[in-house]
C-alpha positions as a LaTeX table, in Angstrom:
\begin{tabular}{lrrr}
\hline
Residue & $x$ (\AA) & $y$ (\AA) & $z$ (\AA) \\
\hline
Unk1 & 0.12 & $-0.06$ & $-0.14$ \\
Unk2 & 1.16 & 3.55 & $-0.86$ \\
Unk3 & 2.26 & 5.52 & 1.97 \\
Unk4 & 0.79 & 8.88 & 3.02 \\
Unk5 & 2.66 & 11.51 & 4.74 \\
Unk6 & 0.92 & 13.74 & 7.41 \\
Unk7 & 2.17 & 16.91 & 8.52 \\
Unk8 & 0.97 & 18.10 & 11.78 \\
Unk9 & 0.95 & 21.94 & 11.73 \\
Unk10 & 1.43 & 22.61 & 15.41 \\
Unk11 & 1.84 & 24.86 & 17.49 \\
Unk12 & 1.13 & 27.32 & 14.67 \\
Unk13 & 1.86 & 27.88 & 11.04 \\
Unk14 & 5.20 & 29.13 & 11.99 \\
Unk15 & 6.48 & 25.56 & 12.00 \\
Unk16 & 6.20 & 25.52 & 8.27 \\
Unk17 & 9.62 & 27.63 & 8.39 \\
Unk18 & 11.44 & 24.46 & 9.50 \\
Unk19 & 9.38 & 21.80 & 7.87 \\
Unk20 & 8.65 & 23.32 & 4.31 \\
Unk21 & 12.33 & 23.24 & 3.11 \\
Unk22 & 12.14 & 19.24 & 3.58 \\
Unk23 & 8.57 & 19.04 & 2.24 \\
Unk24 & 9.21 & 20.96 & $-0.88$ \\
Unk25 & 12.18 & 18.85 & $-1.68$ \\
Unk26 & 10.33 & 15.50 & $-1.21$ \\
Unk27 & 7.80 & 16.76 & $-3.64$ \\
Unk28 & 10.34 & 17.67 & $-6.12$ \\
Unk29 & 12.16 & 14.28 & $-5.85$ \\
Unk30 & 8.89 & 12.41 & $-5.80$ \\
Unk31 & 6.04 & 14.55 & $-6.94$ \\
Unk32 & 3.53 & 11.31 & $-6.65$ \\
Unk33 & 3.79 & 11.49 & $-2.87$ \\
Unk34 & 0.61 & 12.61 & $-1.16$ \\
Unk35 & 1.16 & 14.81 & 1.70 \\
Unk36 & $-1.60$ & 16.05 & 3.89 \\
Unk37 & $-1.42$ & 18.87 & 6.36 \\
Unk38 & $-3.38$ & 18.62 & 9.80 \\
Unk39 & $-4.31$ & 21.83 & 11.65 \\
Unk40 & $-5.53$ & 20.76 & 15.02 \\
Unk41 & $-6.35$ & 24.23 & 16.31 \\
Unk42 & $-9.31$ & 25.91 & 14.20 \\
Unk43 & $-8.55$ & 29.30 & 15.43 \\
Unk44 & $-5.09$ & 29.44 & 13.70 \\
Unk45 & $-6.87$ & 29.53 & 10.35 \\
Unk46 & $-8.98$ & 32.67 & 11.28 \\
Unk47 & $-6.06$ & 35.12 & 11.47 \\
Unk48 & $-3.70$ & 33.47 & 8.89 \\
Unk49 & $-2.42$ & 35.80 & 6.07 \\
Unk50 & $-2.49$ & 33.54 & 2.92 \\
Unk51 & $-0.55$ & 35.83 & 0.99 \\
Unk52 & 2.38 & 35.20 & 3.21 \\
Unk53 & 5.41 & 33.42 & 1.26 \\
Unk54 & 5.17 & 30.29 & 3.23 \\
Unk55 & 1.62 & 29.70 & 2.61 \\
Unk56 & 1.69 & 30.58 & $-0.99$ \\
Unk57 & 4.54 & 27.86 & $-1.42$ \\
Unk58 & 2.61 & 25.33 & 0.89 \\
Unk59 & $-0.32$ & 25.57 & $-1.61$ \\
Unk60 & 2.05 & 24.02 & $-4.18$ \\
Unk61 & 2.96 & 21.01 & $-2.18$ \\
Unk62 & 0.16 & 19.93 & 0.00 \\
Unk63 & $-2.47$ & 17.68 & $-1.56$ \\
Unk64 & $-5.08$ & 18.44 & 1.20 \\
Unk65 & $-5.41$ & 20.71 & 4.17 \\
Unk66 & $-7.42$ & 19.08 & 6.97 \\
Unk67 & $-8.61$ & 21.74 & 9.47 \\
Unk68 & $-10.24$ & 20.98 & 12.84 \\
Unk69 & $-13.58$ & 22.55 & 12.79 \\
Unk70 & $-15.19$ & 24.57 & 15.58 \\
Unk71 & $-17.87$ & 22.05 & 15.66 \\
Unk72 & $-16.46$ & 18.58 & 15.62 \\
Unk73 & $-14.31$ & 16.64 & 13.10 \\
Unk74 & $-12.14$ & 17.76 & 10.36 \\
Unk75 & $-12.74$ & 19.64 & 6.95 \\
Unk76 & $-10.92$ & 19.10 & 3.72 \\
Unk77 & $-9.78$ & 21.94 & 1.64 \\
Unk78 & $-7.37$ & 22.30 & $-1.50$ \\
Unk79 & $-5.82$ & 25.72 & $-0.41$ \\
Unk80 & $-5.72$ & 28.08 & 2.57 \\
Unk81 & $-7.90$ & 30.87 & 1.09 \\
Unk82 & $-10.78$ & 28.59 & 0.51 \\
Unk83 & $-10.26$ & 27.18 & 4.10 \\
Unk84 & $-10.24$ & 30.70 & 5.60 \\
Unk85 & $-13.44$ & 31.91 & 3.84 \\
Unk86 & $-15.22$ & 28.98 & 4.45 \\
Unk87 & $-14.49$ & 28.88 & 8.19 \\
Unk88 & $-15.32$ & 32.53 & 8.52 \\
Unk89 & $-18.74$ & 31.99 & 6.59 \\
Unk90 & $-19.72$ & 29.15 & 8.62 \\
Unk91 & $-18.41$ & 30.00 & 12.12 \\
Unk92 & $-20.96$ & 30.93 & 14.79 \\
Unk93 & $-18.96$ & 34.07 & 16.23 \\
Unk94 & $-20.51$ & 34.31 & 19.75 \\
Unk95 & $-18.92$ & 32.81 & 22.74 \\
Unk96 & $-19.62$ & 33.59 & 26.33 \\
Unk97 & $-16.47$ & 34.46 & 28.34 \\
Unk98 & $-15.87$ & 31.71 & 31.00 \\
Unk99 & $-14.22$ & 34.00 & 33.45 \\
Unk100 & $-16.34$ & 36.20 & 35.77 \\
Unk101 & $-19.38$ & 35.47 & 37.95 \\
Unk102 & $-20.03$ & 32.82 & 40.70 \\
Unk103 & $-20.02$ & 29.11 & 40.13 \\
Unk104 & $-23.63$ & 28.66 & 39.05 \\
Unk105 & $-23.04$ & 31.44 & 36.42 \\
Unk106 & $-19.76$ & 29.90 & 35.08 \\
Unk107 & $-21.59$ & 26.30 & 34.79 \\
Unk108 & $-24.32$ & 28.26 & 32.71 \\
Unk109 & $-21.78$ & 29.72 & 30.51 \\
Unk110 & $-20.03$ & 26.63 & 29.71 \\
Unk111 & $-23.39$ & 24.88 & 29.10 \\
Unk112 & $-24.36$ & 27.64 & 26.64 \\
Unk113 & $-20.92$ & 27.49 & 24.80 \\
Unk114 & $-21.31$ & 23.76 & 24.43 \\
Unk115 & $-24.63$ & 24.33 & 22.98 \\
Unk116 & $-23.26$ & 26.81 & 20.59 \\
Unk117 & $-20.57$ & 24.29 & 19.74 \\
Unk118 & $-23.19$ & 21.54 & 18.99 \\
Unk119 & $-25.20$ & 24.16 & 16.67 \\
Unk120 & $-22.02$ & 25.11 & 14.91 \\
Unk121 & $-21.04$ & 21.24 & 14.32 \\
Unk122 & $-24.69$ & 20.71 & 12.96 \\
Unk123 & $-24.38$ & 23.65 & 10.86 \\
Unk124 & $-21.01$ & 22.57 & 9.32 \\
Unk125 & $-22.38$ & 19.11 & 8.83 \\
Unk126 & $-25.24$ & 20.51 & 6.82 \\
Unk127 & $-23.40$ & 23.15 & 4.84 \\
Unk128 & $-19.93$ & 21.70 & 4.52 \\
Unk129 & $-21.05$ & 18.02 & 3.88 \\
Unk130 & $-18.87$ & 17.78 & 0.97 \\
Unk131 & $-15.83$ & 18.95 & 2.90 \\
Unk132 & $-16.03$ & 16.73 & 5.64 \\
Unk133 & $-12.94$ & 14.46 & 6.28 \\
Unk134 & $-13.12$ & 11.15 & 8.31 \\
Unk135 & $-10.27$ & 9.39 & 9.84 \\
Unk136 & $-12.71$ & 6.35 & 9.96 \\
Unk137 & $-10.51$ & 4.38 & 7.49 \\
Unk138 & $-7.10$ & 5.56 & 8.62 \\
Unk139 & $-4.15$ & 3.04 & 8.59 \\
Unk140 & $-1.62$ & 3.93 & 10.74 \\
Unk141 & 0.86 & 1.51 & 9.41 \\
Unk142 & 0.78 & 2.94 & 6.07 \\
Unk143 & 0.95 & 6.54 & 7.21 \\
Unk144 & 4.12 & 8.68 & 8.27 \\
Unk145 & 3.82 & 11.69 & 10.65 \\
Unk146 & 5.82 & 14.67 & 10.22 \\
Unk147 & 5.71 & 16.77 & 13.45 \\
Unk148 & 7.40 & 18.46 & 16.45 \\
Unk149 & 8.00 & 15.97 & 19.38 \\
Unk150 & 7.62 & 19.01 & 21.82 \\
Unk151 & 3.92 & 19.02 & 20.60 \\
Unk152 & 2.86 & 15.42 & 21.39 \\
Unk153 & 1.69 & 15.96 & 24.68 \\
Unk154 & $-0.56$ & 18.95 & 24.04 \\
Unk155 & $-4.13$ & 18.37 & 24.58 \\
Unk156 & $-5.43$ & 19.62 & 21.23 \\
Unk157 & $-2.92$ & 17.14 & 19.54 \\
Unk158 & $-4.04$ & 14.03 & 21.53 \\
Unk159 & $-6.48$ & 12.84 & 19.08 \\
Unk160 & $-4.08$ & 12.69 & 16.30 \\
Unk161 & $-1.06$ & 11.37 & 18.13 \\
Unk162 & $-3.26$ & 8.40 & 19.29 \\
Unk163 & $-4.11$ & 7.81 & 15.47 \\
Unk164 & $-0.48$ & 7.49 & 14.61 \\
Unk165 & 0.32 & 5.23 & 17.40 \\
Unk166 & 1.95 & 2.56 & 14.93 \\
Unk167 & 3.16 & 4.89 & 12.25 \\
Unk168 & 6.62 & 6.02 & 11.43 \\
Unk169 & 7.19 & 9.57 & 12.73 \\
Unk170 & 9.78 & 12.13 & 11.95 \\
Unk171 & 10.15 & 15.43 & 14.14 \\
Unk172 & 11.74 & 18.70 & 13.77 \\
Unk173 & 11.32 & 21.37 & 16.46 \\
Unk174 & 9.33 & 24.37 & 15.40 \\
Unk175 & 11.60 & 26.79 & 16.71 \\
Unk176 & 15.64 & 27.08 & 16.24 \\
Unk177 & 16.73 & 26.78 & 19.78 \\
Unk178 & 19.08 & 24.68 & 22.00 \\
Unk179 & 16.97 & 24.06 & 24.93 \\
Unk180 & 18.29 & 25.13 & 28.16 \\
Unk181 & 15.36 & 24.65 & 30.48 \\
Unk182 & 15.61 & 22.06 & 33.25 \\
Unk183 & 15.09 & 18.56 & 32.31 \\
Unk184 & 11.81 & 17.26 & 33.23 \\
Unk185 & 11.10 & 13.72 & 31.99 \\
Unk186 & 7.67 & 13.12 & 30.63 \\
Unk187 & 5.73 & 9.97 & 30.57 \\
Unk188 & 6.14 & 8.29 & 27.19 \\
Unk189 & 5.13 & 5.02 & 26.09 \\
Unk190 & 7.49 & 4.10 & 23.08 \\
Unk191 & 6.89 & 0.21 & 23.07 \\
Unk192 & 4.38 & 0.27 & 20.40 \\
Unk193 & 5.78 & 2.90 & 18.28 \\
Unk194 & 7.06 & 1.45 & 14.90 \\
Unk195 & 9.80 & 4.15 & 14.48 \\
Unk196 & 10.61 & 7.54 & 15.59 \\
Unk197 & 13.41 & 9.92 & 14.37 \\
Unk198 & 14.11 & 13.25 & 15.89 \\
Unk199 & 16.25 & 15.51 & 13.73 \\
Unk200 & 18.57 & 17.76 & 15.86 \\
Unk201 & 20.23 & 21.08 & 15.09 \\
Unk202 & 23.01 & 20.45 & 17.37 \\
Unk203 & 24.92 & 17.53 & 19.46 \\
Unk204 & 24.21 & 20.01 & 22.51 \\
Unk205 & 20.43 & 18.86 & 22.14 \\
Unk206 & 21.02 & 15.07 & 22.68 \\
Unk207 & 20.80 & 14.97 & 26.38 \\
Unk208 & 17.63 & 17.07 & 26.61 \\
Unk209 & 15.97 & 14.91 & 24.04 \\
Unk210 & 17.00 & 11.60 & 25.70 \\
Unk211 & 16.06 & 12.56 & 29.21 \\
Unk212 & 12.88 & 14.47 & 28.46 \\
Unk213 & 11.21 & 12.42 & 25.77 \\
Unk214 & 12.70 & 9.01 & 26.80 \\
Unk215 & 14.67 & 8.47 & 23.39 \\
Unk216 & 17.90 & 6.56 & 22.63 \\
Unk217 & 20.80 & 7.34 & 20.39 \\
Unk218 & 18.83 & 5.38 & 17.53 \\
Unk219 & 16.11 & 8.02 & 17.73 \\
Unk220 & 18.19 & 10.94 & 17.20 \\
Unk221 & 19.98 & 12.17 & 14.11 \\
Unk222 & 21.96 & 15.37 & 14.04 \\
Unk223 & 21.45 & 17.10 & 10.68 \\
Unk224 & 21.81 & 20.97 & 11.39 \\
Unk225 & 18.91 & 23.50 & 10.55 \\
Unk226 & 17.04 & 22.46 & 7.16 \\
Unk227 & 16.24 & 26.01 & 6.52 \\
Unk228 & 19.81 & 27.02 & 6.50 \\
Unk229 & 20.48 & 25.33 & 3.06 \\
Unk230 & 21.82 & 27.70 & 0.57 \\
Unk231 & 19.42 & 26.50 & $-2.33$ \\
Unk232 & 16.39 & 27.11 & $-0.01$ \\
Unk233 & 17.47 & 30.50 & 1.02 \\
Unk234 & 18.38 & 31.73 & $-2.33$ \\
Unk235 & 15.24 & 30.42 & $-3.79$ \\
Unk236 & 12.96 & 32.26 & $-0.99$ \\
Unk237 & 14.70 & 35.37 & $-1.49$ \\
Unk238 & 14.71 & 35.29 & $-5.18$ \\
Unk239 & 10.91 & 34.36 & $-5.47$ \\
Unk240 & 9.71 & 36.61 & $-2.82$ \\
Unk241 & 12.00 & 39.79 & $-2.67$ \\
Unk242 & 11.43 & 42.56 & $-0.14$ \\
Unk243 & 8.73 & 44.93 & $-1.27$ \\
Unk244 & 10.07 & 47.94 & 0.34 \\
Unk245 & 12.22 & 50.26 & $-1.60$ \\
Unk246 & 14.32 & 51.24 & 1.47 \\
Unk247 & 17.98 & 50.43 & 1.90 \\
Unk248 & 20.16 & 50.32 & 4.94 \\
Unk249 & 17.35 & 49.79 & 7.53 \\
Unk250 & 17.14 & 48.21 & 10.83 \\
Unk251 & 15.07 & 45.03 & 11.22 \\
Unk252 & 12.99 & 44.50 & 14.15 \\
Unk253 & 11.82 & 41.00 & 15.01 \\
Unk254 & 8.95 & 41.85 & 17.05 \\
Unk255 & 7.17 & 39.62 & 19.82 \\
Unk256 & 3.69 & 39.53 & 21.20 \\
Unk257 & 3.06 & 40.15 & 25.04 \\
Unk258 & 4.05 & 37.24 & 27.31 \\
Unk259 & 5.12 & 36.67 & 30.73 \\
Unk260 & 8.65 & 37.77 & 30.12 \\
Unk261 & 7.69 & 40.56 & 27.89 \\
Unk262 & 4.59 & 42.18 & 29.48 \\
Unk263 & 3.08 & 45.37 & 28.03 \\
Unk264 & 5.01 & 47.91 & 30.08 \\
Unk265 & 8.32 & 46.60 & 29.14 \\
Unk266 & 7.40 & 46.38 & 25.58 \\
Unk267 & 6.40 & 49.94 & 25.33 \\
Unk268 & 9.82 & 50.84 & 27.04 \\
Unk269 & 11.95 & 48.79 & 24.56 \\
Unk270 & 9.97 & 50.19 & 21.61 \\
Unk271 & 10.33 & 53.71 & 22.97 \\
Unk272 & 14.18 & 53.04 & 23.48 \\
Unk273 & 14.51 & 51.79 & 19.89 \\
Unk274 & 12.97 & 54.86 & 18.67 \\
Unk275 & 15.42 & 57.01 & 20.79 \\
Unk276 & 18.47 & 55.17 & 19.44 \\
Unk277 & 17.72 & 54.06 & 16.06 \\
Unk278 & 15.28 & 56.68 & 14.36 \\
Unk279 & 16.23 & 59.69 & 16.47 \\
Unk280 & 19.91 & 59.36 & 17.24 \\
Unk281 & 21.02 & 57.38 & 14.29 \\
Unk282 & 18.49 & 58.70 & 11.83 \\
Unk283 & 17.93 & 55.00 & 10.47 \\
Unk284 & 14.78 & 53.55 & 9.27 \\
Unk285 & 12.92 & 50.80 & 10.92 \\
Unk286 & 11.46 & 47.81 & 9.35 \\
Unk287 & 9.09 & 45.74 & 11.67 \\
Unk288 & 8.01 & 42.00 & 11.43 \\
Unk289 & 5.32 & 40.84 & 13.75 \\
Unk290 & 5.50 & 37.69 & 15.47 \\
Unk291 & 2.95 & 34.89 & 13.90 \\
Unk292 & 0.78 & 35.08 & 17.29 \\
Unk293 & 1.02 & 38.84 & 17.40 \\
Unk294 & $-1.85$ & 41.34 & 16.60 \\
Unk295 & $-1.23$ & 44.96 & 15.84 \\
Unk296 & $-2.84$ & 46.48 & 18.75 \\
Unk297 & $-1.63$ & 50.12 & 17.66 \\
Unk298 & 1.35 & 50.18 & 20.05 \\
Unk299 & 3.90 & 50.95 & 17.15 \\
Unk300 & 1.44 & 53.73 & 15.97 \\
Unk301 & 1.32 & 55.27 & 19.28 \\
Unk302 & 5.14 & 55.08 & 19.97 \\
Unk303 & 6.55 & 55.61 & 16.74 \\
Unk304 & 3.92 & 57.95 & 15.65 \\
Unk305 & 1.13 & 57.14 & 13.02 \\
Unk306 & 2.27 & 60.24 & 10.93 \\
Unk307 & 5.69 & 58.91 & 10.42 \\
Unk308 & 4.62 & 55.55 & 8.96 \\
Unk309 & 6.21 & 54.93 & 5.64 \\
Unk310 & 8.75 & 57.67 & 6.52 \\
Unk311 & 10.95 & 56.40 & 9.52 \\
Unk312 & 9.23 & 53.07 & 9.98 \\
Unk313 & 6.89 & 50.55 & 8.56 \\
Unk314 & 5.60 & 46.97 & 9.18 \\
Unk315 & 6.09 & 44.16 & 6.70 \\
Unk316 & 4.70 & 40.70 & 5.81 \\
Unk317 & 7.95 & 39.74 & 4.02 \\
Unk318 & 9.89 & 36.68 & 4.98 \\
Unk319 & 12.56 & 37.29 & 7.34 \\
Unk320 & 15.32 & 35.94 & 4.80 \\
Unk321 & 14.15 & 38.63 & 2.37 \\
Unk322 & 14.09 & 41.47 & 4.88 \\
Unk323 & 17.60 & 40.53 & 5.83 \\
Unk324 & 18.94 & 41.37 & 2.21 \\
Unk325 & 19.12 & 45.02 & 2.86 \\
Unk326 & 19.33 & 45.26 & 6.55 \\
Unk327 & 22.28 & 46.84 & 8.52 \\
Unk328 & 21.66 & 44.85 & 11.60 \\
Unk329 & 18.63 & 43.28 & 13.19 \\
Unk330 & 16.98 & 43.68 & 16.69 \\
Unk331 & 15.14 & 40.72 & 18.49 \\
Unk332 & 12.66 & 40.93 & 21.65 \\
Unk333 & 13.91 & 37.24 & 21.57 \\
Unk334 & 13.34 & 34.97 & 18.62 \\
Unk335 & 15.02 & 32.04 & 16.82 \\
Unk336 & 15.21 & 34.37 & 13.84 \\
Unk337 & 18.38 & 35.88 & 15.42 \\
Unk338 & 20.01 & 32.48 & 14.36 \\
Unk339 & 18.76 & 32.95 & 10.95 \\
Unk340 & 20.09 & 36.25 & 10.80 \\
Unk341 & 23.72 & 34.92 & 11.80 \\
Unk342 & 23.36 & 32.39 & 8.87 \\
Unk343 & 22.58 & 35.26 & 6.57 \\
Unk344 & 25.37 & 37.41 & 7.83 \\
Unk345 & 23.23 & 39.97 & 9.63 \\
Unk346 & 24.36 & 40.88 & 13.28 \\
Unk347 & 21.39 & 40.77 & 15.78 \\
Unk348 & 20.91 & 42.59 & 18.91 \\
Unk349 & 18.53 & 41.13 & 21.51 \\
Unk350 & 16.62 & 43.67 & 23.65 \\
Unk351 & 15.03 & 42.02 & 26.58 \\
Unk352 & 14.88 & 43.06 & 30.33 \\
Unk353 & 14.04 & 40.17 & 32.62 \\
Unk354 & 15.39 & 41.96 & 35.77 \\
Unk355 & 13.13 & 41.87 & 38.70 \\
Unk356 & 10.66 & 39.56 & 36.81 \\
Unk357 & 9.95 & 36.89 & 39.68 \\
Unk358 & 9.41 & 33.96 & 37.08 \\
Unk359 & 12.65 & 34.99 & 35.18 \\
Unk360 & 15.06 & 36.41 & 37.66 \\
Unk361 & 15.59 & 33.82 & 40.52 \\
Unk362 & 17.93 & 31.23 & 41.60 \\
Unk363 & 17.33 & 29.00 & 38.58 \\
Unk364 & 17.74 & 31.66 & 35.79 \\
Unk365 & 20.27 & 31.57 & 33.05 \\
Unk366 & 22.57 & 34.49 & 33.56 \\
Unk367 & 25.10 & 36.11 & 31.02 \\
Unk368 & 28.75 & 37.11 & 32.05 \\
Unk369 & 27.65 & 40.13 & 33.82 \\
Unk370 & 25.11 & 38.25 & 35.83 \\
Unk371 & 21.91 & 39.51 & 34.39 \\
Unk372 & 18.92 & 37.04 & 33.99 \\
Unk373 & 18.81 & 35.89 & 30.08 \\
Unk374 & 16.91 & 33.34 & 27.97 \\
Unk375 & 18.75 & 30.96 & 25.79 \\
Unk376 & 19.91 & 32.92 & 22.79 \\
Unk377 & 21.92 & 35.33 & 24.84 \\
Unk378 & 23.05 & 32.72 & 27.18 \\
Unk379 & 24.52 & 30.68 & 24.13 \\
Unk380 & 26.05 & 34.06 & 22.78 \\
Unk381 & 23.86 & 33.77 & 19.57 \\
Unk382 & 22.69 & 37.27 & 20.00 \\
Unk383 & 24.43 & 40.57 & 21.19 \\
Unk384 & 22.40 & 40.97 & 24.65 \\
Unk385 & 20.97 & 44.37 & 25.86 \\
Unk386 & 18.56 & 45.10 & 28.67 \\
Unk387 & 18.16 & 48.85 & 28.59 \\
Unk388 & 18.54 & 52.19 & 26.98 \\
Unk389 & 22.34 & 52.64 & 27.86 \\
Unk390 & 23.30 & 49.02 & 26.82 \\
Unk391 & 21.26 & 49.11 & 23.66 \\
Unk392 & 22.82 & 52.45 & 22.57 \\
Unk393 & 26.53 & 50.95 & 22.90 \\
Unk394 & 25.56 & 47.78 & 21.15 \\
Unk395 & 24.18 & 49.74 & 18.20 \\
Unk396 & 27.27 & 51.75 & 18.17 \\
Unk397 & 29.67 & 48.83 & 18.14 \\
Unk398 & 27.69 & 47.14 & 15.29 \\
Unk399 & 27.53 & 50.17 & 13.23 \\
Unk400 & 31.30 & 51.11 & 13.76 \\
Unk401 & 32.51 & 47.49 & 12.98 \\
Unk402 & 29.65 & 45.51 & 11.46 \\
Unk403 & 32.01 & 42.66 & 9.94 \\
Unk404 & 33.54 & 41.98 & 13.28 \\
Unk405 & 30.01 & 41.84 & 15.01 \\
Unk406 & 28.95 & 39.36 & 12.40 \\
Unk407 & 32.14 & 37.12 & 12.62 \\
Unk408 & 31.90 & 36.78 & 16.38 \\
Unk409 & 28.30 & 35.52 & 16.05 \\
Unk410 & 29.25 & 33.18 & 13.18 \\
Unk411 & 31.93 & 31.63 & 15.19 \\
Unk412 & 29.56 & 31.00 & 17.80 \\
Unk413 & 27.10 & 29.56 & 15.43 \\
Unk414 & 29.73 & 27.25 & 13.95 \\
Unk415 & 30.69 & 25.93 & 17.18 \\
Unk416 & 27.08 & 24.85 & 18.14 \\
Unk417 & 25.31 & 23.97 & 15.01 \\
Unk418 & 26.00 & 21.36 & 12.23 \\
Unk419 & 27.35 & 23.20 & 9.11 \\
Unk420 & 26.42 & 21.50 & 5.97 \\
Unk421 & 25.04 & 22.72 & 2.50 \\
Unk422 & 22.88 & 19.62 & 2.49 \\
Unk423 & 21.20 & 20.00 & 5.82 \\
Unk424 & 17.52 & 19.43 & 4.54 \\
Unk425 & 18.92 & 16.60 & 2.30 \\
Unk426 & 19.84 & 14.54 & 5.20 \\
Unk427 & 16.19 & 14.82 & 6.36 \\
Unk428 & 14.68 & 14.09 & 2.97 \\
Unk429 & 16.90 & 10.75 & 2.44 \\
Unk430 & 15.73 & 9.26 & 5.85 \\
Unk431 & 11.93 & 10.05 & 4.89 \\
Unk432 & 12.63 & 8.67 & 1.30 \\
Unk433 & 13.78 & 5.54 & 2.92 \\
Unk434 & 10.70 & 5.18 & 5.19 \\
Unk435 & 8.62 & 5.60 & 2.29 \\
Unk436 & 10.45 & 2.83 & 0.27 \\
Unk437 & 10.13 & 0.29 & 3.06 \\
\hline
\end{tabular}
C-alpha cells in the first residue's frame, strides 16, 4: 500500500519555516507522494495571511489541508484561501467568556457554549458535507507523521497522536533553539511505536531529548538546521524579494506580549529603539510582527502614525528577504536571530528580565554580567542588551564594525550547529527510505 505523509501543523503555521524546506524537496524528488496537512487548532486559520510566502509555497506542495472544525471533526480543503473563507462564513462568532461570575453562572456559561459548539457542528455538517473528512478508515501502519515532538503532549494534539500510534514518525522542532530549560522527564510509552526519528540541530540537544522524551541514540539524528540550506534560502529570497524600496534599515523582529515581555516592558523597549535607531542614528525601522502577534496600535502610538512609511513600517515579507538590505537586526527574543547569523546580519537582543519573579531567580540563566537571560543570549547567539544604555552602546559597536560583529556571532554559530550545504537533504533521504520500506 502506498504510504501517505501527514504533516501536523502545530503549534502554529510558524512550524512551516522548518518543515517546508524538507517537504518541498520531497515533492520535487517524488511528486507522486501524497502529503496532507493537519491543523488541530481551528482558531489558527482565522488570522492567517494566505498571501505570506510560506503559505503561497505550501499551496504548491500539500495535496489536502485538513482543519479541525469549531464544531467537531475535520474539514478538507485544497488551499488556505478556501479554508479561511469557508471557516469565517460558517463559524458562529458568539461565545460567552468563562471567567467572571459565581460558580452557577460559570456552569451556565459552559453549558451555553457547549450548545453553541453543537449548533456550529450541526451547521457545518449540513452546509459543508462535501468538505467533511473522516479518519474512520485511517491506516496508521501505512502512514508517516511529520511533526514536532515538543507538541505530542499538548491536549489539542492528543487525538491525532493516538491515530499515529504505530506509524513511522519524524520530528523537527518548530523553533531554532538549543533548549536550556531544566530537564523534566515526560511520561512516554514508546513500546508500541514503530519508528521515531528526531532531527536535531546540534549535538548539544542530545541529553535534553534523551531524558525529556525517553529517547535513545537510535532515535536521534543530528542534521543541522534544514532551512539553512543555500538553495532553499536563495530561492526564497529570489521568489519573494522585499517589497520595500528602502535600503540600509534596521530589521526589528517583534514579539507578542507574554510573561517575560509584558506590555509596560514592550512599550519601554519600543520607545528606546525609537530614541536610538530613529532619533539618534536617523535610520529607518522595518518591523516584522510575530505570527501570534496582533497589531494593537502600540507601534503607531510610540513611533507616530504620521511617520509610517517615512521612518518606520510593518512588513509581511519573509525574514530571509528582509535581511538582504538590513544593516543589523533587533530581536525581542526569537530564533530568527539565528537565521540572521546564517545570513550574515548581526542581531541585537533587547529583553529586560530583571526583577521579573518568574525569570529573575535562583534557577535563571545568567550572562557574563550576571543578568538573567533566555537561551539565545546565554549561548551568545545574539548581542545582549537590557536597557537604553546597553542598547545604544551595542548599536554603536555594530555600526562602527559590522563585520567584526557578524564574525563573532558566526564563530559561535559554527561551534554549536552542524554546518552543511545539504542540511535538508539529510532529512529528506531518511524520509525517502521510510517511504520505500
